[in-house]
N, C-alpha and C positions, 0 to 999 in steps of 0.2 A: 504494499500499498504506500500510496507517495501523499504526502502535504508539506503544506509550507511549515512546519511550525521551525524557531528559529533554531539553526545550528552554528556554533560557532568556527566550523571548519567545513569543508565538503566532505560527503559522505559517500561511502561505498558502502559493499556488502562483503561481510567477515566469514572467514572461514575458520572459525573459531578452535582453538587450543585449549585442554585442561589446564586449570588453573587451581589453589586452593581457595576456598572463600573464605576472604580475610575483611580488610578495611574496617568494615560496622560491625560492631557488637548486635547480635540479634538482627543480622540482615534479614533474613529469611523469616522473622515474628514465630520461628518453631517453638519458641519459650510458650506460644499461646498467648500472647502479650505483647505490650510495646515497653519490655526493658530494654535499657538501654538508650532510648529515644527521647526527645524533649516536646508535649505537645504544648501549645500553646494556641491565640486564637481572639475571637471578638469579632466584630463583627464589618460587614464590608459596606465602606459607603459610597463605592463607587470608583472606579479607574479615572486616574489623571489624566488629564490630556484626550488626543484622538487616538483613533488606529493609524501605525500599527502601535501595538501596544508592547510594553518590554516588563523588566520586571522593576523598573522607575514609576511606571506606571501602578503599580499595586501600593493600594492604602489601606489600612489597616483601623479602627476603631478601639482600643484595647478593651477587653472583656473577660468573662471566664473563655477558659481552655476548653479544648473541643468542638464537637463530638470526634470520638478516632477510636477504632477499633478491632480485631482481628477477625477475620469470618474463615468456616472450612469449607468443608465440599458443597457445592450447593449450584444454580443459577442464578443471576440477576432478572427479578420480575422485567426491569425494566431497561435493562441491555442484554437481550435475550443469546448475542453473540457470545459473551463472557463467560468464559466455563471457571469456578473457582474451586481450589488456590491456582493460583497460575502458577506454583512449584513449591514442593514438600506437602504439607497439610494444613498451613496457612498462611493467608495474604492480611495486610493493614488494609483495612479502608477509611481515609482520613476525610472528613465530613461524615453528612450522611443526607438520605433522601427529607428529613424535615426541613421546614422552611424558617425564617425568621431573620434572613441578613446575615446570618452565621458565616464566620471562617474562619478554619481552623489549620492550625500548620505542626509542622512535625518536622524535626530536625534532629542533626547528629554530629559532632566534630570529630575527627578521626586524624590519628597520622598515617600514613602512605609508607609502607613497609616492604622489605625485599620479598616478602610473600605476595606482594602483590605484583609483583612481575611475572607478566607472560613469556614463559621461556620459546617461546613461535617465534618472537620479536625482540624480547629482553627488553619491555619496554613495562612498568606499571600499568594497570588496566583499572576503571572502574567499571561493574557492569551490574544494571538494575532493571524492571520492565516496570509499568505503567499502562492504566487503563480511563482514563477518565468517561465520566456520566454525567451528563448537562442538561438540565430540563430547558426545554428554547421557546422563553415565553415572545422572542422576538419584540423585546425592550431596546432602546437604543444600545450602542455598544460596549460602552461605557457602565451600562444595567445589569448588562447580562452575568447569567453565571459562569467560572471561569475554573481554571488549574492552573497551577506552575507550579515548576521543577529546574531549583537551580544548582550548581555546585562550585563552590567557590575555591580561590586558594586564600587562606587564615592571613598567610603575614601580607602580603598585599589589597585585600579584597576582590582580584579580579575575579573576573566568570569564565569556569575554565567548560561550563557547562548549560545552557536554558533552553526552555521550551516551555509557552506558554499559549493558550487558546481560551477562544470566549466561546459560550457556544452559540453553536453557528454561523462561523466564524468564515467566512468568504475563503475558497482556498481549499478548506480544510476539509479533507474525506471524511466527515463525521459520515456515523450510519445511524438509518433511524431505528431507536428503541420504539416503546410503547407509547400510545398517544405522541406527548409532543417532546419527549426525551430524545437526547441523543447519546449516541458514545462513538469511542472509537477503540479496537481489537486493544489487546495489550502489546505495546509497543517495548522492544527489546535495545538497550542504549546501551555501546560500549566506549566509553570515552578513552581517549590512549593519549596518556598524560607524559610527561617528559621525563626521562630520566633524569632529570636532577629533583623532581617531586619525590623520591625517596629520600623519608626523615622530615618531609614539610605536611601542616597540617590540612587539609581540608574539610569546609563543612557541605553539608546537604540539605536543603529546606525543601519541603513537599508542600503545597496547600492547595486547600479544597474553597470555593466558596460560593455560595448563593447569589442570586441576582441582589443589589442594593437595595430593591423597592420590599425584598422582603417575602415575596409569595412565590418563588421560585429557588428548587434547590441546585446544588451543582456536590459532586464527589468526587473524589481517585482513588484509584486501587494504585495500592505500588509492592513489590514480592523482590525475592534472588540479588537484595544489595550483596556487593561483592567485588571479589576482581574475578573471580568464575565464571565461563558463560551459562546464564539463564536457562535452565533446562525445562523438561516441562510439557504441555503442548501448547499450541494455538497460537504462539504469539508472533509476530509481525518477524523476521530476521532484522539481525542487530545492526544498527546504523554505527558504523566506524566513525567517531571524531578525533582526530587527531587535534591536540591540544599545541600552539607552539611552542617550540623548544628552544627556544634561546633564552637562557638565564642573564643576571646583570652581567656576570662574566662574559656570553657570547655576545651579550651587546657592545663591552668596550673593546672584544677584539675584532667586531665586524669593523667599528670607527676607528679604530686604527689602520686595521688594513686597506679600508677608503683613504686616509690619509696619508699614507707610504705610498698608495696608488696616485694619487693626485699629485705628490709633491713628485716623483720619477716624472709621471707624465709632465710636469709644470718643467724640470732640467731636460730632458727629450726638446723641449720646444725652445731653448735658449740654442 
């Protein structure tokens, strides 16, 4: 399935190799709960600005955390094309089908280690799967239910990966659920990090939000957070998302090389 959710770099299909599940604590939610994750939330006052929206458009009115839960085997009555769980025995559900302009966040901060390096390419990977289920009341875009997933480097707050969509967003290949509900089948993500990421902290945040007018709900399923390819059935093949690999030293080295090249060219011109 193709859809223009924002990726940080070009996308290609991945022939995944086996690695250990690492990076996140309870990344597959197999503890039958949200241990290791921080759940927050509040209400959705609407997205800031105009489309195209990004993470900078997200606004949150502080309030009670949740709702967030884990679900076992079954089917979503609003999204018949989603089979649960995505992998293992449990999948997390961020926000739910109840209304009230509610917005739920789930986040975790972890350190990339050598265990997250894929032997196939010698680079650390971050992999997971998500499936948003959003009611579509056809409000103005900034008022619609939405979901958002973002991975950041803690040291400089740079975005390594993000995806965002509001319900019914033009160009996003939502499937029709029951009634006015729309959904995406599970999307597998493979964020390829630079070798220098080993030893660095990353943060991941997932948001599921109702419409800002309080009458329509939105939520997102997530599963399989780790460095290993997401198994299980029915997911879209993973999007390989390479992250720029030049760290500060690399940038300084490139600048030095450019300066030397310019000096040599100037001297040859004398």
